[in-house]
PANU-109405 format. One line per field, with one value per residue (C-alpha): residue number from 1; x, y, z. Coordinates in steps of 0.2 Angstrom, whole numbers, plus 5000, padded with zeros to 4 digits. Layout:
REM PANU-109405
pos: c(NUM ...)
X: c(X ...)
Y: c(Y ...)
Z: c(Z ...)
REM end
This chain:
REM PANU-109405
pos: c(1 2 3 4 5 6 7 8 9 10 11 12 13 14 15 16 17 18 19 20 21 22 23 24 25 26 27 28 29 30 31 32 33 34 35 36 37 38 39 40 41 42 43 44 45 46 47 48 49 50 51 52 53 54 55 56 57 58 59 60 61 62 63 64 65 66 67 68 69 70 71 72 73 74 75 76 77 78 79 80 81 82 83 84 85 86 87 88 89 90 91 92 93 94 95 96 97 98 99 100 101 102 103 104 105 106 107 108 109 110 111 112 113 114 115 116 117 118 119 120 121 122 123 124 125 126 127 128 129 130 131 132 133 134 135 136 137 138 139 140 141 142 143 144 145 146 147 148 149 150 151 152 153 154 155 156 157 158 159 160 161 162 163 164 165 166 167 168 169 170 171 172 173 174 175 176 177 178 179 180 181 182 183 184 185 186 187 188 189 190 191 192 193 194 195 196 197 198 199 200 201 202 203 204 205 206 207 208 209 210 211 212 213 214 215 216 217 218 219 220 221 222 223 224 225 226 227 228 229 230 231 232 233 234 235 236 237 238 239 240 241 242 243 244 245 246 247 248 249 250 251 252 253 254 255 256 257 258 259 260 261 262 263 264 265 266 267 268 269 270 271 272 273 274 275 276 277 278 279 280 281 282 283 284 285 286 287 288 289 290 291 292 293 294 295 296 297 298 299 300 301 302 303 304 305 306 307 308 309 310 311 312 313 314 315 316 317 318 319 320 321 322 323 324 325 326 327 328 329 330 331 332 333 334 335 336 337 338 339 340 341 342 343 344 345 346 347 348 349 350 351 352 353 354 355 356 357 358 359 360 361 362 363 364 365 366 367 368 369 370 371 372 373 374 375 376 377 378 379 380 381 382 383 384 385 386 387 388 389 390 391 392 393 394 395 396 397 398 399 400 401 402 403 404 405 406 407 408 409 410 411 412 413 414 415 416 417 418 419 420 421 422 423 424 425 426 427 428 429 430 431 432 433 434 435 436 437 438 439 440 441 442 443 444 445 446 447 448 449 450 451 452 453 454 455 456 457 458 459 460 461 462 463 464 465 466 467 468 469 470 471 472 473 474 475 476 477 478 479 480 481 482 483 484 485 486 487 488 489 490 491 492 493 494 495 496 497 498 499 500 501 502 503 504 505 506 507 508 509 510 511 512 513 514 515 516 517 518 519 520 521 522 523 524 525 526 527 528 529 530 531 532 533 534 535 536 537 538 539 540 541 542 543 544 545 546 547 548 549 550 551 552 553 554 555 556 557 558 559 560 561 562 563 564 565 566 567 568 569 570 571 572 573 574 575 576 577 578 579 580 581 582 583 584 585 586 587 588 589 590 591 592 593 594 595 596 597 598 599 600 601 602 603 604 605 606 607 608 609 610 611 612 613 614 615 616 617 618 619 620 621 622 623 624 625 626 627 628 629 630 631 632 633 634 635 636 637 638 639 640 641 642 643 644 645 646 647 648 649 650 651 652 653 654 655 656 657 658 659 660 661 662 663 664 665 666 667 668 669 670 671 672 673 674 675 676 677 678 679 680 681 682 683 684 685 686 687 688 689 690 691 692 693 694 695 696 697 698 699 700 701 702 703 704 705 706 707 708 709 710 711 712 713 714 715 716 717 718 719 720 721 722 723 724 725 726 727 728 729 730 731 732 733 734 735 736 737 738 739 740 741 742 743 744 745 746 747 748)
X: c(5770 5789 5787 5781 5766 5765 5758 5768 5784 5779 5775 5791 5799 5792 5805 5797 5783 5766 5757 5741 5737 5719 5721 5706 5702 5716 5730 5742 5742 5752 5765 5768 5769 5783 5790 5789 5798 5812 5815 5815 5828 5839 5839 5851 5836 5839 5852 5857 5843 5831 5816 5803 5784 5771 5756 5743 5724 5725 5739 5739 5745 5758 5767 5762 5772 5787 5789 5786 5800 5810 5812 5811 5829 5836 5834 5843 5858 5853 5848 5829 5826 5833 5826 5809 5795 5776 5764 5744 5736 5733 5749 5757 5744 5752 5770 5768 5758 5770 5782 5771 5759 5761 5758 5741 5738 5740 5749 5767 5758 5741 5731 5719 5703 5698 5679 5673 5676 5673 5655 5652 5657 5646 5632 5632 5634 5619 5608 5614 5608 5594 5581 5586 5577 5566 5551 5559 5563 5546 5540 5553 5541 5525 5508 5498 5504 5494 5498 5505 5518 5523 5527 5539 5547 5551 5560 5567 5569 5572 5583 5593 5594 5599 5613 5619 5617 5626 5641 5643 5639 5652 5666 5659 5662 5681 5683 5680 5691 5677 5678 5663 5668 5669 5652 5642 5650 5639 5626 5611 5594 5585 5596 5588 5586 5599 5614 5609 5608 5624 5633 5627 5632 5648 5652 5650 5659 5675 5674 5672 5688 5698 5697 5704 5718 5713 5709 5699 5702 5698 5705 5721 5720 5715 5729 5741 5734 5735 5755 5760 5751 5758 5776 5786 5803 5794 5785 5801 5810 5798 5797 5817 5815 5803 5805 5795 5776 5768 5749 5738 5718 5719 5700 5696 5705 5694 5699 5707 5717 5722 5727 5739 5750 5745 5755 5769 5769 5775 5769 5784 5784 5783 5766 5761 5742 5735 5716 5701 5686 5676 5680 5675 5664 5663 5656 5640 5653 5666 5670 5679 5675 5682 5680 5696 5706 5697 5702 5721 5719 5713 5728 5744 5759 5757 5741 5743 5730 5731 5719 5726 5720 5723 5710 5693 5688 5685 5663 5665 5676 5665 5649 5660 5663 5646 5641 5654 5646 5628 5631 5639 5628 5611 5607 5589 5595 5607 5613 5619 5629 5647 5646 5658 5672 5683 5695 5689 5696 5707 5713 5732 5742 5747 5762 5757 5763 5744 5733 5716 5706 5700 5684 5676 5677 5669 5649 5638 5621 5606 5593 5577 5557 5549 5558 5557 5571 5569 5567 5582 5592 5583 5591 5607 5609 5606 5619 5633 5630 5632 5647 5657 5654 5663 5675 5683 5699 5691 5684 5667 5658 5642 5642 5627 5622 5621 5626 5611 5607 5624 5621 5605 5615 5627 5611 5604 5620 5625 5607 5610 5627 5636 5654 5654 5665 5657 5675 5673 5654 5653 5650 5653 5642 5651 5650 5632 5630 5643 5629 5614 5619 5624 5610 5597 5607 5606 5588 5582 5592 5584 5565 5569 5549 5546 5541 5547 5565 5566 5560 5574 5588 5586 5592 5608 5612 5607 5618 5632 5636 5627 5636 5622 5624 5613 5605 5585 5587 5592 5580 5565 5574 5574 5559 5551 5561 5554 5535 5539 5547 5532 5519 5529 5519 5526 5549 5550 5544 5558 5572 5572 5560 5557 5571 5566 5554 5551 5543 5526 5533 5546 5531 5533 5515 5515 5518 5537 5549 5565 5575 5568 5565 5587 5592 5580 5587 5606 5597 5591 5610 5614 5602 5605 5622 5621 5608 5623 5633 5621 5629 5644 5649 5643 5658 5663 5647 5648 5666 5658 5643 5654 5667 5653 5646 5661 5676 5682 5695 5689 5672 5679 5687 5673 5665 5678 5675 5655 5658 5668 5654 5641 5652 5653 5631 5632 5645 5633 5620 5629 5636 5622 5605 5612 5607 5613 5608 5597 5601 5586 5596 5611 5605 5598 5616 5618 5606 5609 5625 5617 5605 5621 5617 5632 5651 5664 5679 5690 5683 5684 5697 5706 5698 5710 5722 5710 5716 5702 5714 5713 5695 5694 5679 5669 5657 5664 5650 5653 5647 5651 5661 5671 5675 5686 5702 5698 5693 5685 5684 5663 5654 5636 5629 5613 5599 5602 5586 5580 5579 5596 5604 5591 5594 5590 5573 5560 5550 5566 5566 5583 5589 5591 5573 5565 5545 5541 5550 5541 5545 5557 5569 5586 5591 5610 5610 5599 5611 5627 5619 5612 5629 5636 5626 5629 5648 5648 5633 5624 5605 5597 5584 5576 5577 5588 5603 5592 5589 5610 5611 5600 5610 5624 5620 5614 5630 5639 5628 5633 5653 5647 5639 5656 5668 5656 5655 5674 5678 5675 5688 5678 5659 5646 5629 5618 5601 5588 5572 5555 5558 5550 5533 5533 5537 5556 5560 5576 5586 5589 5607 5600 5587 5602 5614 5603 5595 5614 5617 5600 5604 5621 5631 5643 5651 5657)
Y: c(5431 5428 5418 5429 5426 5428 5446 5450 5446 5459 5472 5473 5476 5492 5507 5522 5531 5528 5511 5507 5491 5485 5472 5461 5459 5449 5451 5458 5475 5482 5470 5473 5492 5490 5478 5491 5502 5492 5487 5506 5510 5495 5499 5512 5524 5536 5553 5558 5564 5558 5547 5537 5544 5534 5540 5529 5532 5532 5532 5515 5511 5523 5512 5496 5503 5508 5492 5482 5493 5493 5474 5471 5485 5475 5456 5465 5472 5489 5504 5503 5519 5528 5530 5531 5543 5539 5549 5550 5562 5577 5574 5578 5592 5600 5598 5608 5620 5623 5626 5640 5648 5668 5662 5653 5668 5658 5662 5650 5645 5641 5626 5613 5610 5592 5585 5589 5608 5609 5603 5616 5630 5625 5621 5637 5647 5635 5640 5658 5657 5645 5658 5671 5656 5647 5653 5652 5633 5631 5624 5610 5603 5590 5600 5587 5588 5592 5610 5602 5590 5604 5615 5600 5598 5616 5618 5601 5586 5601 5611 5595 5588 5604 5605 5591 5594 5611 5600 5591 5609 5616 5600 5602 5622 5617 5604 5614 5627 5640 5652 5660 5676 5668 5659 5676 5685 5673 5670 5680 5682 5671 5658 5644 5643 5628 5637 5656 5645 5637 5651 5662 5646 5645 5663 5661 5645 5653 5668 5657 5649 5665 5671 5656 5656 5639 5626 5613 5598 5602 5617 5609 5599 5615 5625 5612 5613 5632 5632 5620 5631 5648 5641 5634 5634 5623 5612 5609 5606 5592 5584 5582 5575 5563 5557 5541 5541 5526 5527 5516 5513 5526 5520 5533 5548 5562 5574 5587 5574 5568 5585 5586 5570 5574 5593 5582 5570 5581 5579 5564 5558 5542 5537 5519 5518 5503 5502 5492 5500 5487 5493 5511 5514 5531 5540 5543 5552 5559 5567 5552 5541 5525 5534 5544 5526 5519 5532 5532 5514 5515 5530 5524 5519 5501 5491 5477 5466 5457 5445 5430 5430 5416 5425 5414 5397 5395 5395 5413 5418 5411 5420 5436 5433 5428 5445 5455 5445 5447 5466 5469 5459 5458 5470 5477 5496 5497 5513 5503 5492 5501 5497 5482 5478 5465 5458 5442 5435 5419 5406 5407 5397 5381 5380 5399 5402 5409 5397 5396 5387 5371 5370 5357 5367 5382 5385 5398 5401 5413 5411 5423 5417 5432 5437 5451 5461 5453 5436 5440 5442 5428 5416 5427 5422 5405 5401 5413 5403 5385 5389 5400 5384 5373 5386 5395 5397 5404 5422 5427 5444 5450 5463 5476 5491 5505 5509 5509 5491 5486 5495 5483 5467 5470 5474 5457 5448 5459 5451 5430 5432 5430 5437 5452 5467 5481 5491 5494 5503 5522 5522 5508 5502 5508 5527 5525 5520 5533 5547 5537 5540 5557 5559 5553 5563 5580 5576 5575 5590 5600 5594 5591 5593 5579 5562 5553 5563 5557 5538 5539 5542 5529 5515 5524 5527 5508 5501 5512 5521 5506 5493 5480 5465 5463 5447 5445 5445 5464 5468 5463 5473 5489 5486 5488 5504 5510 5508 5515 5532 5532 5533 5550 5563 5576 5576 5590 5579 5567 5576 5589 5580 5591 5586 5569 5566 5546 5536 5543 5563 5558 5558 5539 5535 5521 5501 5507 5493 5499 5493 5500 5517 5518 5515 5529 5540 5539 5541 5558 5564 5557 5570 5582 5582 5585 5597 5608 5609 5615 5633 5624 5627 5612 5603 5604 5598 5583 5580 5578 5567 5556 5555 5549 5537 5529 5519 5517 5528 5529 5533 5547 5553 5550 5563 5575 5575 5576 5592 5601 5595 5604 5618 5622 5619 5632 5645 5645 5651 5666 5669 5668 5670 5678 5669 5654 5637 5627 5612 5607 5611 5604 5587 5584 5584 5570 5560 5561 5551 5539 5536 5534 5547 5557 5552 5555 5549 5558 5548 5531 5521 5521 5507 5505 5493 5482 5465 5452 5438 5447 5442 5425 5417 5432 5441 5455 5466 5481 5488 5483 5502 5498 5478 5487 5478 5465 5446 5432 5412 5416 5428 5435 5449 5456 5465 5464 5471 5484 5496 5495 5489 5497 5493 5512 5508 5521 5510 5509 5517 5528 5533 5552 5556 5560 5558 5576 5583 5584 5575 5561 5573 5573 5589 5585 5581 5595 5607 5602 5603 5621 5627 5616 5628 5645 5641 5635 5648 5632 5629 5619 5606 5600 5580 5577 5577 5566 5552 5551 5552 5537 5528 5532 5524 5509 5508 5511 5499 5484 5490 5487 5471 5464 5471 5463 5445 5445 5448 5431 5417 5401 5400 5416 5417 5432 5435 5447 5455 5462 5479 5488 5490 5473 5481 5477 5464 5454 5466 5462 5456 5445 5434 5436 5425 5415 5409 5406 5395 5387 5381 5375 5385 5389 5369 5374)
Z: c(5351 5348 5329 5314 5304 5286 5286 5301 5292 5276 5288 5296 5280 5279 5279 5268 5263 5269 5274 5281 5290 5293 5310 5315 5334 5343 5327 5339 5331 5345 5347 5327 5327 5342 5330 5315 5327 5332 5314 5308 5324 5322 5303 5305 5298 5311 5312 5326 5339 5328 5333 5328 5336 5339 5342 5352 5361 5379 5392 5397 5380 5380 5394 5386 5369 5380 5387 5373 5363 5376 5380 5361 5359 5376 5366 5349 5361 5359 5374 5379 5380 5364 5345 5349 5359 5363 5363 5366 5352 5365 5373 5357 5355 5374 5368 5352 5360 5372 5361 5352 5366 5359 5343 5346 5359 5375 5390 5393 5408 5401 5407 5400 5412 5416 5409 5424 5425 5407 5409 5424 5414 5400 5412 5418 5399 5395 5409 5407 5389 5389 5394 5381 5368 5377 5368 5351 5355 5359 5341 5342 5354 5349 5350 5358 5375 5393 5400 5415 5406 5393 5408 5415 5397 5394 5412 5414 5400 5384 5392 5400 5382 5373 5385 5379 5363 5364 5371 5355 5343 5351 5349 5331 5330 5336 5324 5309 5318 5319 5331 5343 5333 5315 5318 5325 5309 5299 5310 5303 5311 5299 5305 5313 5332 5338 5329 5339 5355 5352 5347 5362 5372 5362 5367 5386 5386 5377 5388 5403 5396 5392 5408 5416 5404 5400 5386 5386 5375 5360 5357 5362 5346 5338 5344 5338 5321 5321 5328 5315 5304 5311 5313 5300 5310 5323 5310 5301 5317 5323 5304 5306 5325 5319 5302 5306 5313 5318 5324 5334 5335 5317 5318 5332 5324 5319 5305 5315 5323 5307 5300 5316 5310 5289 5293 5305 5291 5277 5259 5256 5275 5281 5291 5296 5302 5309 5314 5312 5305 5310 5328 5325 5341 5346 5333 5342 5357 5349 5329 5326 5310 5303 5285 5287 5290 5276 5266 5272 5269 5250 5246 5255 5246 5254 5260 5273 5281 5297 5295 5309 5326 5341 5352 5348 5343 5325 5328 5336 5320 5308 5317 5316 5298 5293 5302 5289 5276 5278 5283 5266 5256 5264 5277 5274 5272 5258 5265 5282 5269 5272 5292 5291 5278 5276 5278 5287 5302 5299 5312 5318 5305 5312 5324 5329 5347 5352 5345 5344 5359 5350 5343 5356 5369 5359 5360 5349 5358 5354 5363 5363 5366 5372 5389 5399 5403 5422 5412 5404 5419 5428 5413 5415 5435 5434 5418 5427 5444 5438 5425 5438 5450 5435 5430 5443 5434 5419 5416 5410 5407 5404 5391 5388 5378 5392 5407 5416 5409 5419 5433 5434 5432 5445 5458 5449 5452 5470 5476 5471 5478 5463 5463 5452 5446 5440 5439 5419 5420 5421 5439 5451 5461 5475 5470 5469 5482 5490 5481 5485 5504 5505 5496 5509 5521 5513 5507 5527 5530 5517 5522 5542 5543 5530 5538 5522 5521 5540 5536 5519 5530 5544 5534 5530 5547 5554 5541 5539 5557 5566 5554 5555 5547 5529 5538 5537 5558 5554 5540 5553 5567 5553 5548 5567 5568 5554 5557 5573 5564 5552 5568 5572 5563 5567 5564 5574 5591 5586 5584 5598 5612 5627 5640 5648 5634 5634 5617 5618 5621 5604 5594 5594 5604 5615 5611 5606 5614 5626 5611 5597 5607 5611 5593 5590 5602 5595 5577 5583 5592 5573 5565 5577 5576 5555 5557 5568 5552 5539 5538 5533 5513 5505 5503 5520 5525 5513 5521 5539 5535 5523 5538 5550 5535 5528 5532 5515 5507 5490 5496 5506 5491 5481 5493 5489 5470 5474 5483 5472 5461 5471 5475 5456 5454 5470 5460 5445 5455 5462 5444 5435 5447 5461 5474 5484 5480 5491 5496 5489 5471 5475 5480 5464 5458 5469 5465 5446 5450 5461 5446 5434 5424 5423 5418 5434 5425 5437 5451 5443 5439 5422 5413 5399 5411 5417 5416 5415 5420 5439 5440 5438 5447 5445 5433 5425 5418 5407 5393 5373 5372 5388 5384 5369 5369 5381 5381 5389 5390 5390 5387 5387 5375 5383 5374 5358 5352 5339 5350 5357 5339 5326 5307 5302 5296 5296 5308 5321 5339 5341 5359 5350 5345 5362 5363 5366 5351 5334 5319 5329 5326 5332 5339 5339 5322 5314 5327 5318 5301 5305 5311 5295 5284 5293 5292 5274 5269 5262 5263 5278 5275 5291 5294 5282 5295 5308 5293 5291 5308 5309 5298 5306 5324 5315 5305 5322 5333 5320 5323 5344 5341 5330 5345 5356 5347 5345 5366 5367 5367 5369 5373 5366 5373 5364 5373 5369 5376 5371 5383 5398 5388 5380 5362 5356 5344 5342 5333 5314 5314 5329 5319 5302 5314 5323 5307 5300 5315 5313 5295 5300 5290 5304 5300 5285)
REM end
C-alpha cells in the first residue's frame, strides 16, 4: 500500500501530544504506524541519539515493523537502522529492569523463567498448599453428590480447577503490585477461603522464584514499574532517549502495562496508541481489557479512525457492521451492549491499491437445521472437499471456539484424506500423536502384567517400528495379531517365555499362524529391551523409547521437552511428598498432553509468523483466537451456539462454571473478588463477581465472533450444532445475523 487514504493523510500530520487511533480489521495499522515513525524521523524532530520507540505485542511483529520502517527510510534516502527502536512490552521491561536491578532487589544476573517452568513451580506450590485448606473448601461443592463422586471431585477435579484459579489469582495480585507480605498483613482469619489458599500458594511460589534468582513475566512488568518509580535519573534518561512512543495492538494492554508507558511518556509527552477495541479477545486469558484503550481514545489530544479496509468483500463488511449495530442497539442483555463500538468498517476508496473483492465473488451463509456435532462436521467435510477441488490456488480456514473442537476437526479431515494444517492449534496433531504413543509404552511399562496395556502398545509398535502402511490389508493383519494377544491371559508368558517356547508356551494358545507368531516374537524382543531401561531417569527413558519410535526430528525434540515436564513432576514428589513419583503418576502427565489439555508453547512453532498463502490447497484449522491478524478467501465458523457464545442471560451456561460447584459460581471470579476485598479492606458479596464475569465473557465472545467474521475475504459460512447432549441452541448473535440476511438487509 503506497497510496495514502484520507484518514492516513491526517494521521501522518502528527508531530506532538497524545493521539489515539481506532483501526478496523484490515485497515493497515502496521503500515500506518510505520509511516508515522518514518515521518517523525524525517521531520528532524529527533536530536542526537534520540529514537522513536515502537512497542508491540509479539516478537514476529517486531521484525515486521523493523523491515517496514527500514524500507520506508531507504525509500527516502535515510539510513534504515537509525532513529527508531522496536520492542515488545516484555523486552522493554527487561531492558528497564536490567538497568536498575539492585533497586528492585534483584541480582545483576537475574533470569526470567519461561511459562513451562513457572507452571511447574506453581503446581508444586499449589499441591503443597491444597491439603491445608481442603476441608474449608468443601462447602464450595454442591450438596447433592454421591460419596464416591465427591471423593473423586475432591481428589482430582477440584484441585485441578483451583490450581488454574491460583494462576490467575497470582497474576492478578502482581498486577495490583501486592506482594505476599502485603497480602499476608491484610489477610484476616475470617477472610474467605479462596483468598487464604491464594496467599499460601503465592508465598510458596515467590519463595521458589527467589531461590532461583528469577522472575516470571508478571514480575518483569511490575519490577519495571517499580524501577521507573524509584530511579528518577533512569526515568529522565529514558524520556530523553525516547521522546516519541508509538504503541501497536493497544486494545490488548493491561493496566500495569499501560502504567509503564505512561511513566515513560510523562505528563506532557508524545504517545500514539493504535488498536481496535472490537478485537480485544484476550480478557479471559490475561489482565488485558479494552476499557484502557477506550479511555485513552476519549482523553487523547487527537483521535482518529482508520475505517477503510480492502480485506473483505462488501457483503462480509456489511455483516460485520450489522453485528456492531445489533450489539450496540438490540442485544437482549443491556449490560453487554458495550461489547462493540464504532467505527463501522468502510470499503477501500476508489482507486485504492488494495481494493475489496468484487461482490459477485462473495457469499455469506448461516446454516443450522438441528445438526449434531458429528453432522456439522459431515457437512463441513463435504463442503471443503468440493470447494478445494475447484479452488486449488485459494486459501480456506475452519475456525472453531476451542482447541478440543479443532483437534476433532483435524482428525475428521485426515480420515477423509482432505489436506489440512493444524499449525495454529495449541497442540498440533503431531505433538498429540507423539505424546499418545509414548504414553502407551509407559503405561505398559508401569503395568506389565495388564493385558489391556499390552494390547494397547502393540499398534504403536506395529505402525511406528515395523512401519506398516495404514492400509485396509495392514489393519486386517493388525486385528489378527491383537486377537492373538487378547488370548494371552498372562502377559509374563509372552514377555518372558521359557527357552524354545512356541506359540502355546507363549500363552497364545493353539491356532496362531507362523506369520503372526513371528510378529509377536519381534514385539516381545522390543518390549524386553524397553523393560531393561525402566530404571533410567524418566528423561533418558523417554529419549530411548523415542529413538525407537520416531524418525522425525520434531518428534524427537518434543520428546526432550516431554522429559523435562515429567522430570519437573518427579521433582515435585521428591520435594513435597518425599518420595519418588511412580511411572503410573508420570504417564498421566503425558496423557494430559495427548488429550490437548495443556499448552505447550515452547514445543509448538510461533504461530504469529503463520502465512495463509503458504497453505493454498489445504484447510487451515485454528481457533478464532489463533486466527487473529490473519485472513483467508473462504472461512468456516463452527459451533456458534449459545454455549460457546453465551449472551449473558441467567439461563446461559458458562465454561468457567463447573457442575460440582454450588450456585454456578465462577471460582476464578470469586477468588479475584475476595483478594480485591482483602487488599482494599472492602466488603465481599458472594456471587456478584460471578455475574460480572458472565457479562465480561459474553462481551468478549461477541468480539471473538467479530474477529472470526472479519477473517474472511470472499466467502463466510457460519454453522452451529446442538452439542453432545442435544441441548445447545444457536447463539443469539447467530440468530440475529441470520435474520438480517434472510430479510435481505445486507443488500442495502
